[in-house]
C-alpha positions in Angstrom: 0.0 0.0 0.0 2.9 2.3 0.7 4.3 1.8 -2.8 0.9 2.5 -4.3 0.5 5.9 -2.6 4.1 7.0 -3.1 4.1 6.2 -6.8 0.8 7.9 -7.1 2.2 11.1 -5.6 5.4 11.1 -7.6 3.8 10.4 -11.0 0.8 12.6 -10.6 2.7 15.6 -9.3 -0.3 16.5 -7.0 -1.2 15.3 -3.6 -4.4 13.4 -3.1 -5.1 12.7 -6.8 -6.1 9.1 -7.7 -4.9 8.4 -11.3 -7.0 6.5 -13.7 -5.3 3.6 -15.5 -4.1 4.4 -19.0 -6.5 1.9 -20.6 -9.5 3.5 -19.0 -8.1 7.0 -19.6 -8.0 6.3 -23.3 -11.7 5.5 -23.2 -12.5 8.9 -21.8 -10.3 10.7 -24.3 -12.0 8.8 -27.2 -15.4 9.8 -25.6 -14.3 13.4 -25.4 -13.1 13.4 -29.0 -16.4 12.0 -30.2 -18.4 14.6 -28.3 -16.3 17.4 -29.8 -16.7 16.0 -33.4 -20.5 15.8 -32.8 -20.5 19.4 -31.4 -18.7 20.7 -34.5 -21.4 18.9 -36.6 -24.1 20.5 -34.5 -22.6 24.0 -35.0 -22.4 23.5 -38.8 -26.1 22.4 -38.7 -27.0 25.4 -36.6 -25.5 27.8 -39.1 -27.8 26.3 -41.8 -30.9 26.5 -39.7 -30.2 30.1 -38.6 -30.7 31.1 -42.2 -34.4 30.5 -42.0 -35.1 30.6 -38.2 -34.9 33.7 -36.2 -32.0 33.7 -33.7 -34.3 34.2 -30.6 -36.6 31.4 -31.8 -33.6 29.2 -32.4 -32.2 29.7 -28.9 -35.6 29.2 -27.3 -36.1 25.9 -29.1 -32.6 24.7 -27.9 -33.2 25.8 -24.3 -36.7 24.3 -24.2 -35.6 21.0 -25.8 -32.6 20.7 -23.4 -34.8 21.6 -20.4 -37.4 19.0 -21.2 -34.8 16.3 -21.7 -32.9 17.1 -18.5 -36.2 17.3 -16.5 -36.9 13.8 -17.5 -33.5 12.3 -16.9 -32.0 14.7 -14.2 -35.2 15.3 -12.2 -34.0 18.6 -10.6 -37.2 19.1 -8.6 -37.5 15.7 -7.0 -33.8 15.4 -6.0 -31.8 17.7 -3.9 -32.7 20.3 -1.3 -35.6 22.8 -1.7 -34.6 26.0 -3.6 -35.3 29.1 -1.7 -36.9 32.3 -3.1 -33.5 34.1 -3.0 -31.9 31.3 -5.0 -34.7 31.5 -7.6 -33.8 35.2 -8.1 -30.2 34.2 -8.6 -31.3 31.6 -11.0 -33.3 34.1 -13.0 -30.3 36.5 -13.3 -28.1 33.5 -14.2 -30.6 32.5 -17.0 -30.8 36.0 -18.4 -27.1 36.3 -18.6 -27.0 32.8 -20.2 -29.4 33.9 -22.9 -27.3 37.0 -23.6 -24.2 35.0 -24.1 -26.0 32.5 -26.3 -27.5 35.3 -28.3 -24.1 36.9 -28.9 -22.5 33.6 -29.7 -25.1 32.5 -32.3 -25.2 36.0 -33.8 -21.4 35.7 -34.3 -22.1 32.4 -35.9 -24.4 34.0 -38.5 -21.6 36.6 -39.3 -18.5 34.4 -39.3 -19.8 31.0 -40.2 -19.3 27.8 -38.3 -15.6 27.2 -38.9 -14.5 30.6 -37.6 -17.0 30.5 -34.7 -15.5 27.2 -33.5 -12.0 28.6 -33.7 -12.9 31.7 -31.8 -15.7 30.9 -29.4 -15.1 27.2 -28.3 -12.0 27.6 -26.2 -11.7 26.0 -22.8 -12.0 28.1 -19.7 -8.5 26.9 -18.7 -7.1 28.5 -21.9 -8.9 31.8 -21.6 -8.1 32.2 -17.9 -4.4 31.5 -18.6 -4.5 34.0 -21.5 -6.0 36.8 -19.4 -3.6 36.0 -16.6 -0.7 36.6 -19.0 -2.2 39.9 -20.3 -3.4 41.5 -17.1 -1.5 40.0 -14.1 2.2 39.9 -13.0 2.2 36.2 -12.5 1.3 34.9 -15.9 3.2 31.6 -15.8 6.5 32.4 -17.3 7.8 32.7 -20.9 5.9 29.6 -22.2 2.6 31.1 -21.2 3.6 34.4 -22.7 4.4 32.6 -25.9 1.0 30.9 -25.9 -0.8 34.3 -25.4 1.2 35.7 -28.3 0.1 32.8 -30.5 -3.5 33.4 -29.6 -3.3 37.1 -30.4 -1.6 36.3 -33.8 -4.4 33.8 -34.6 -7.1 36.5 -34.0 -5.2 39.0 -36.1 -4.9 36.5 -38.9 -8.7 36.1 -38.9 -9.1 39.9 -38.9 -6.6 40.8 -41.6 -5.7 37.8 -43.8 -9.0 35.8 -44.0 -10.7 36.2 -47.4 -13.9 34.8 -46.3 -16.9 34.7 -48.7 -19.1 35.5 -45.9 -18.1 39.1 -46.2 -20.6 39.1 -49.1 -23.3 38.6 -46.5 -23.3 42.4 -46.1 -25.5 42.5 -49.2 -28.1 40.4 -47.4 -28.6 43.0 -44.6 -29.3 46.4 -46.3 -30.0 49.2 -43.9 -33.5 48.9 -42.3 -34.3 45.5 -43.8 -33.3 43.2 -41.1 -35.5 40.4 -39.7 -36.3 42.2 -36.5 -35.3 45.2 -34.3 -32.8 43.0 -32.5 -30.8 42.0 -35.6 -31.1 45.5 -37.0 -29.6 46.9 -33.7 -26.7 44.3 -33.8 -25.9 45.0 -37.4 -26.0 48.7 -36.8 -23.7 48.4 -33.9 -21.2 46.5 -36.0 -21.5 49.0 -38.8 -20.8 51.8 -36.3 -17.4 50.2 -35.7 -16.6 50.8 -39.4 -15.8 47.2 -40.2 -17.4 44.5 -42.3 -19.9 42.1 -40.8 -17.3 39.3 -40.9 -14.6 41.3 -39.0 -17.2 42.6 -36.6 -18.2 39.0 -35.9 -14.6 38.1 -35.0 -14.5 40.9 -32.4 -18.0 40.0 -31.1 -17.0 36.3 -30.7 -13.8 37.2 -28.8 -15.7 39.5 -26.4 -18.4 36.8 -26.0 -15.7 34.2 -25.2 -14.4 36.4 -22.3 -18.0 36.9 -21.1 -18.7 33.2 -21.3 -15.6 32.3 -19.1 -16.6 34.9 -16.5 -20.1 33.5 -16.6 -18.8 29.9 -16.0 -16.6 31.2 -13.1 -19.5 32.8 -11.4 -21.7 29.7 -12.0 -19.4 27.6 -9.8 -20.5 29.3 -6.6 -24.2 29.2 -7.6 -23.9 25.5 -8.4 -22.7 24.8 -4.8 -25.8 26.6 -3.5 -28.2 24.9 -5.8 -26.9 21.4 -5.4 -24.5 20.7 -8.2 -23.6 21.8 -11.6 -25.9 19.3 -13.4 -28.9 20.5 -11.4 -28.0 24.1 -12.1 -27.7 23.4 -15.8 -31.1 21.8 -16.0 -32.8 24.6 -14.1 -30.9 27.3 -16.0 -32.2 25.9 -19.4 -35.8 25.8 -18.0 -35.7 29.3 -16.7 -34.1 30.6 -19.9 -36.9 29.1 -22.0 -39.5 30.8 -19.8 -37.6 34.1 -20.1 -37.5 33.8 -23.9 -41.1 32.7 -24.3 -42.8 36.2 -24.4 -40.2 37.4 -26.9 -40.8 34.4 -29.1 -44.5 34.9 -29.0 -44.1 38.6 -30.1 -41.7 37.6 -32.8 -44.0 35.0 -34.2 -46.9 37.5 -34.3 -45.0 40.4 -35.9 -42.5 38.8 -38.3 -43.0 36.6 -41.3 -41.5 33.1 -40.9 -39.2 31.7 -43.6 -39.8 28.1 -42.5 -42.0 26.3 -44.9 -42.4 23.2 -42.7 -41.3 23.1 -39.0 -41.7 19.3 -39.0 -38.7 19.0 -41.4 -36.5 20.7 -38.8 -37.4 18.3 -35.9 -34.5 16.0 -36.7 -31.8 18.7 -37.1 -33.0 20.5 -33.9 -32.9 17.1 -32.1 -29.3 16.5 -33.3 -28.2 20.0 -32.2 -29.8 19.7 -28.8 -28.1 16.4 -28.2 -24.7 17.2 -29.5 -24.3 20.9 -28.6 -26.4 21.3 -25.5 -26.4 17.9 -23.7 -23.7 15.5 -24.8 -20.8 17.9 -24.5 -21.8 19.1 -21.1 -22.0 15.7 -19.5 -18.9 14.3 -21.3 -16.8 17.3 -20.1 -18.2 16.9 -16.6 -17.1 13.2 -16.6 -13.7 13.8 -18.2 -12.8 16.6 -15.8 -13.3 14.3 -12.8 -11.3 11.4 -14.4 -8.3 13.4 -15.6 -6.7 16.8 -15.2 -8.7 19.8 -16.6 -5.7 21.0 -18.7 -5.3 17.7 -20.4 -9.1 17.5 -21.1 -9.0 21.0 -22.6 -6.0 20.2 -24.7 -7.4 17.0 -26.3 -10.9 18.6 -26.7 -9.6 21.7 -28.4 -7.5 19.8 -30.9 -10.3 17.4 -31.7 -12.8 20.3 -32.2 -10.6 22.4 -34.4 -9.4 19.5 -36.6 -13.0 18.3 -37.1 -14.1 21.9 -37.9 -11.4 22.1 -40.6 -12.5 18.8 -42.1 -16.2 19.7 -42.1 -15.5 23.1 -43.7 -14.1 21.3 -46.7 -16.5 18.4 -46.9 -19.8 19.8 -45.4 -22.7 18.3 -47.4 -26.2 17.6 -46.2 -29.6 17.3 -48.0 -30.9 20.1 -45.7 -28.1 22.4 -46.8 -29.1 22.5 -50.4 -32.8 23.0 -49.4 -32.0 25.9 -47.1 -29.6 27.5 -49.6 -32.2 27.4 -52.3 -34.7 29.5 -50.3 -33.0 32.9 -50.5 -30.8 32.8 -53.5 -30.4 31.2 -56.9 -28.0 28.2 -56.8 -25.5 29.8 -59.1 -24.8 32.7 -56.7 -23.4 30.4 -54.0 -19.8 29.7 -53.4 -18.3 27.6 -50.8 -19.3 29.4 -47.6 -16.9 27.5 -45.3 -13.9 28.1 -47.6 -10.5 27.4 -46.1 -8.5 30.5 -46.8 -4.8 30.9 -46.0 -5.7 33.2 -43.1 -8.0 30.7 -41.4 -5.5 27.8 -41.9 -2.7 29.9 -40.3 -5.1 31.0 -37.6 -6.2 27.4 -36.8 -2.5 26.3 -36.5 -1.8 29.2 -34.1 -5.0 28.5 -32.1 -4.0 24.9 -31.7 -0.5 25.8 -30.5 -1.7 28.5 -28.1 -4.4 26.2 -26.6 -1.8 23.4 -26.1 0.6 25.8 -24.4 -1.9 27.7 -22.3 -3.6 24.6 -21.1 -0.4 22.9 -20.0 0.1 23.0 -16.3 2.5 25.6 -15.0 5.8 24.4 -13.6 5.7 24.3 -9.8 9.4 24.7 -9.5 12.3 25.9 -11.5 15.6 24.2 -12.3 18.4 25.4 -10.0 22.1 25.8 -10.6 24.5 23.4 -9.0 26.7 25.3 -6.6 28.5 22.5 -4.8 28.1 19.5 -2.4 27.4 19.2 1.3 29.8 17.3 3.5 27.6 14.3 3.2 27.8 14.4 -0.6 24.3 15.9 -1.2 24.2 18.2 -4.3 23.3 21.8 -3.5 21.3 24.0 -5.9 20.7 27.7 -6.1 17.1 28.5 -7.2 17.1 32.3 -6.7 18.8 33.2 -10.0 16.4 31.1 -12.1 13.4 32.4 -10.1 14.4 35.9 -10.8 15.0 35.3 -14.5 11.6 33.5 -15.0 9.6 36.3 -13.4 7.1 37.6 -15.9 5.3 40.9 -16.2 1.8 41.8 -17.2 1.4 43.1 -20.8 0.4 46.7 -19.7 3.4 46.9 -17.4 5.7 45.4 -20.1 4.4 48.0 -22.7 4.8 50.8 -20.2 8.4 49.9 -19.3 9.3 49.2 -22.9 7.9 52.6 -24.0 9.9 54.3 -21.2 13.1 52.6 -22.4 12.4 53.5 -26.0 12.0 57.2 -25.2 15.2 57.3 -23.0 17.6 56.6 -25.8 18.2 58.7 -28.9 18.2 56.0 -31.5 15.1 54.1 -30.4 13.3 57.4 -29.8 14.0 58.5 -33.4 12.7 55.2 -34.8 9.6 55.3 -32.6 8.7 58.9 -33.6 9.1 58.0 -37.3 7.1 54.8 -36.9 4.2 56.8 -35.3 4.4 59.3 -38.2 4.5 56.5 -40.8 1.5 54.7 -39.2 -0.5 58.0 -39.0 0.0 58.6 -42.8 -0.7 54.9 -43.5 -4.1 55.1 -41.8 -4.9 58.5 -43.4 -4.1 57.0 -46.8 -6.2 53.9 -46.2 -9.1 55.9 -44.8 -9.1 58.5 -47.6 -8.6 55.7 -50.2 -11.6 53.8 -49.0 -13.6 57.0 -48.7 -12.8 58.1 -52.3 -12.5 54.5 -53.7 -9.0 55.3 -54.8 -7.1 52.1 -55.6 -3.8 54.0 -55.7 -4.1 55.4 -52.2 -5.3 52.0 -50.8 -2.4 50.1 -52.4 0.1 52.8 -51.2 -1.3 52.6 -47.7 -0.7 48.9 -47.5 2.8 49.6 -49.0 3.5 52.0 -46.2 2.1 49.5 -43.7 4.6 46.9 -45.0 7.4 49.5 -44.6 6.5 49.8 -41.0 7.7 46.2 -40.5 11.3 47.3 -41.0 10.8 50.1 -38.5 9.3 47.7 -36.0 12.2 45.4 -36.4 14.7 48.2 -35.9 12.7 49.5 -32.8 12.6 46.1 -31.3 16.3 45.6 -31.9 17.1 49.0 -30.3 14.9 47.9 -27.3 16.5 44.5 -26.9 20.0 46.0 -26.8 19.1 47.5 -23.4 17.9 44.2 -21.9 20.1 43.0 -19.1 22.4 40.0 -19.5 21.0 36.7 -18.2 22.6 33.4 -17.2 21.9 32.0 -20.7 22.7 35.1 -22.7 25.7 36.2 -20.6 26.9 38.8 -23.1 23.5 40.5 -23.2 21.5 41.3 -26.3 23.7 43.9 -27.8 24.4 42.0 -31.0 20.7 42.0 -31.9 21.2 45.4 -33.5 23.8 43.9 -35.8 21.4 41.1 -36.8 18.7 43.7 -37.4 20.9 45.8 -39.7 22.0 42.6 -41.5 18.4 41.4 -42.1 17.3 44.9 -43.3 20.3 45.1 -45.6 19.8 41.6 -47.0 16.1 42.3 -47.5 16.9 45.5 -49.4 19.5 43.7 -51.5 17.0 41.0 -52.6 14.4 43.7 -53.5 17.0 45.7 -55.4 18.0 42.5 -57.4 14.4 41.7 -58.4 13.7 45.3 -59.3 16.9 45.4 -61.4 15.9 42.2 -63.3 12.4 43.4 -63.9 13.7 46.8 -65.1 16.0 45.2 -67.6 13.1 43.3 -69.0 11.0 46.5 -69.3 13.8 48.4 -70.9 13.8 46.0 -73.8 10.0 46.1 -74.0 8.5 49.2 -72.2 4.9 48.5 -71.2 2.1 51.1 -71.1 1.9 52.9 -67.7 -1.3 54.3 -66.2 -0.1 57.6 -64.6 -3.5 58.8 -63.5 -3.4 57.4 -60.0 0.4 57.5 -59.3 1.5 61.1 -58.8 -0.8 62.3 -56.0 -0.2 59.3 -53.8 3.5 59.2 -54.4 3.8 63.0 -53.6 1.9 62.4 -50.4 4.1 59.4 -49.7 7.4 61.1 -50.2 6.5 64.3 -48.5 4.6 62.9 -45.5 6.0 59.4 -45.0 9.7 60.1 -45.5 10.4 63.8 -45.2 12.7 63.1 -42.2 15.5 61.3 -44.0 19.0 62.8 -43.5 22.6 61.6 -43.4 23.5 58.2 -42.1 26.9 58.9 -40.7 27.8 57.8 -37.2 24.9 55.3 -37.0 25.1 51.8 -35.7 24.2 48.8 -37.9 20.6 48.9 -36.8 20.1 52.6 -37.5 21.9 52.2 -40.8 19.6 49.4 -41.8 16.5 51.5 -40.9 17.9 54.6 -42.6 18.7 52.7 -45.8 15.2 51.1 -45.9 13.6 54.6 -45.5 16.1 56.0 -48.1 15.2 53.2 -50.6 11.5 53.9 -50.1 12.0 57.7 -50.6 14.0 57.1 -53.7 11.3 54.8 -55.0 8.7 57.6 -54.5 10.9 60.2 -56.2 11.6 57.9 -59.1 7.9 57.3 -59.6 7.2 61.0 -59.6 10.1 61.7 -62.1 9.1 58.9 -64.4 5.4 59.9 -64.3 6.2 63.5 -65.3 8.5 62.3 -68.1 5.8 59.9 -69.4 3.0 62.5 -69.2 5.0 65.3 -70.8 7.1 63.5 -73.4 5.6 60.0 -73.6 8.9 58.4 -72.7 7.7 55.0 -71.5 11.3 53.9 -71.1 11.7 56.5 -68.3 10.0 54.2 -65.8 12.4 51.2 -66.2 15.4 53.5 -66.4 14.5 55.2 -63.1 14.0 51.8 -61.6 17.4 50.6 -62.8 19.1 53.7 -61.3 17.3 53.3 -58.0 17.9 49.6 -57.7 21.6 50.1 -58.5 21.9 52.9 -56.0 20.2 50.8 -53.3 22.4 47.8 -54.0 25.6 49.8 -53.8 24.4 51.6 -50.6 23.6 48.3 -48.9 26.9 46.5 -49.6 28.9 48.5 -46.9 26.2 47.7 -44.3 26.3 44.0 -45.2 30.1 44.0 -45.2 30.4 45.6 -41.8 27.6 43.4 -40.3 29.3 40.2 -41.7 32.7 41.3 -40.3 31.1 41.7 -36.8 29.2 38.4 -37.0 32.5 36.6 -38.1 34.3 38.2 -35.1 36.8 40.2 -37.2 39.1 42.5 -35.4 37.6 46.0 -35.7 39.4 47.7 -38.6 39.3 51.1 -36.9 41.1 49.7 -33.9 43.7 47.5 -35.6 46.5 50.1 -35.4 45.9 50.9 -31.7 45.7 47.2 -30.8 49.0 46.5 -32.5 50.6 49.3 -30.6 49.0 48.1 -27.4 50.4 44.6 -27.8 53.9 46.0 -28.3 53.5 48.0 -25.0 52.4 44.8 -23.2 55.6 43.0 -24.3 57.6 45.7 -22.7 55.9 45.5 -19.3 58.4 44.5 -16.6 57.7 40.9 -15.6 55.9 39.9 -18.8 57.8 37.3 -20.9 55.4 37.1 -23.8 51.8 36.8 -24.7 49.7 34.4 -26.9 46.3 33.9 -28.4 45.2 37.6 -28.5 41.6 37.8 -29.7 39.7 41.1 -30.2 36.3 41.5 -31.7 33.3 43.9 -31.8 30.4 42.5 -29.8 28.0 45.4 -30.4 28.1 49.1 -31.3 29.6 50.1 -27.9 31.4 46.9 -26.8 34.7 45.6 -28.1 35.6 42.4 -26.3 39.0 40.7 -26.1 41.0 37.8 -24.5 44.7 37.4 -24.1 47.1 34.9 -22.4 50.2 36.3 -20.6 53.4 34.5 -19.7 54.9 36.2 -16.7 57.8 35.5 -14.3 57.3 33.6 -11.1 58.1 36.5 -8.7 55.8 39.2 -10.1 52.4 40.1 -8.7 49.6 39.0 -11.1 47.2 41.8 -10.2 49.7 44.5 -11.0 50.3 42.9 -14.5 46.5 42.5 -15.1 45.9 46.2 -14.2 48.6 47.4 -16.5 47.5 45.3 -19.4 43.8 46.2 -18.9 44.7 49.9 -18.9 46.7 49.6 -22.1 44.0 47.7 -24.0 41.3 50.0 -22.6 43.1 53.0 -24.2 43.1 51.0 -27.4 39.3 50.7 -27.3 38.8 47.2 -25.6 36.2 47.6 -22.8 35.4 44.0 -22.1 38.6 42.1 -21.5 39.6 38.7 -20.1 43.3 38.2 -19.1 44.7 34.7 -18.3 48.0 34.8 -16.4 50.5 31.9 -16.8 53.6 31.2 -14.7 56.3 28.5 -14.7 54.2 26.0 -12.7 51.5 26.2 -15.4 54.1 25.4 -18.1 55.5 22.5 -16.2 52.0 21.1 -15.9 51.2 21.7 -19.6 54.6 20.3 -20.8 53.6 17.0 -19.4 50.5 17.1 -21.5 51.8 18.6 -24.7 55.3 18.8 -26.2 54.6 22.2 -27.5 55.1 23.7 -24.1 58.8 22.5 -23.6 60.2 25.4 -25.5 58.1 27.9 -23.6 59.2 26.3 -20.3 62.9 26.5 -21.4 62.5 30.1 -22.4 60.9 31.0 -19.1 63.7 29.5 -17.1 66.3 31.3 -19.3 64.6 34.6 -19.0 64.3 34.3 -15.2 68.1 33.4 -14.9 69.1 36.7 -16.6 70.4 39.5 -14.5 70.1 43.1 -15.6 72.5 45.9 -14.7 71.4 49.5 -14.1 72.5 50.4 -17.6 70.3 47.6 -19.1 73.2 45.2 -19.8 72.2 41.6 -19.6 74.5 39.1 -17.8 73.9 35.4 -18.3 
């Protein structure tokens, strides 16, 4: 029995937890996966039914069907303690809030479609609570949780910006003032007020509804204890919700025209949705959470749900689907409504990774550093350093501290100011382009938005150089600015190469150029977006990369303006490729010095500007009294402000090492080396090394010979 409990504690990592055997655990995982697949099927079916059934009527039928089923099986009135009047009031509030969340969730379903709704709205409470903990608390769970939160945010951004969903065409189905009811009219008007399409508004709505749902579930736990359990609360909640929605449904039925030709044809689909979405998932999750850890349950359930949603989006076919689609539109107008765009695929991948990371249990302890052994031979560890390095900040605090660091330094402050200016002109161009339906302004706005990526890279590099050194990155992050300049320079070189090749092709066969929409946007671009550009002397690699990127963009705008004027005034179509050739060549030649300098730093070359001083310093070191010789001198530039070096000194046995080290450090510091490591070697060291390697015999003999010499006052050497 002792072995049983000890192994249980060690393997489970938690006291008092009884583990389920793996064979039985596999059954629960399979059951969970099946329930998630059926739920995805129910959501896809719900989307089709919501095309003909009003959303309030739809929710009422789900709540009523669930309540009737659970009243028969759960028997909430005949089992458990009597519910007081005060508890009934709480139940009423709980039911109203439940109806609001269901309304928002299913309305988001009508806007975004089933695939995107499952990706956005069906996250486990464990995942969302971990996400909010990273964003708004100081104890977010460490770097891994922060990475998971970043993946979640990237996934949402992909759905907002890179998802070419055909459902955006649904805007045509909801002209102003022609919605099914006052409720749908209000919701569509609210989304239109945000200035975004229905699809993107649905994404925002589903994310907000997800946070509300998690808060609702958290508040429900306390009420479930008072009522007599979560299952009893769920049954009563659906019953009260149906009663709350009944008057609204009666009014809607009397005032709006129904699109349903036969309600009897919807009995089977509604029954499937009630079973898979409302009942099965609730009970399966309740069972699985008691048999295995909640994070593990959330992880398996999320992966199964998302993968099944992706498969159904590709292969969704049902006899009811064609019947429902033929009600409102001719068949030829329909495209695949659940299309898998690149944005939704990337989003699904990031959602799966974020859910896996955020649902993983936080580490209870950190790995320590071995500092020695006790007299009994027990290893001793220091945990303080790791604990300090793994301390995480909340997102608002991180942004505040980062902004403070950015504004304190000249380089990062300049990049930040220009980034803000560039973003301002970007959004002005996009807004004015959409307002005037100008394709030139819209395309140039996205061009400037793309340019901001180089500025963000440079700004982040400038910020990282100020991060403190850690146990793992003991030299700090100063070299990030070199990498940033190298990446910016390499990127510009690739662009210049392709522009050059395309220009050569166009010189041989100049195409017709439409100059009607170029000049105005490029004038605004060059004057507003890049009017700050000035000389690049004295900059580090990061600032040089940012400067060259901005210079290239400015030259591109100037080239477009010049070629446009020449084409309009003289009809010289060849002016466009010639200007492009000139600009590409100029950019290429300007980037070569940056790449050359960055490569030299990355390859640990001795700084060219310090070579002469370093050679003179080494000659001075040889003349220091007590120094026999030196070997393995290495000097390299670590970052813009740090030149590091190492050197080995052979010294006499009777000299003081600290005096020699201080003199050598001072000489090399004058030569520009501000991060130096000096290794001192005496005769005892050479005796030891000569036994290991024959190469040290000569050094040992030289050392003894030098120490046997006697010097007179006039410098004469006597052997």
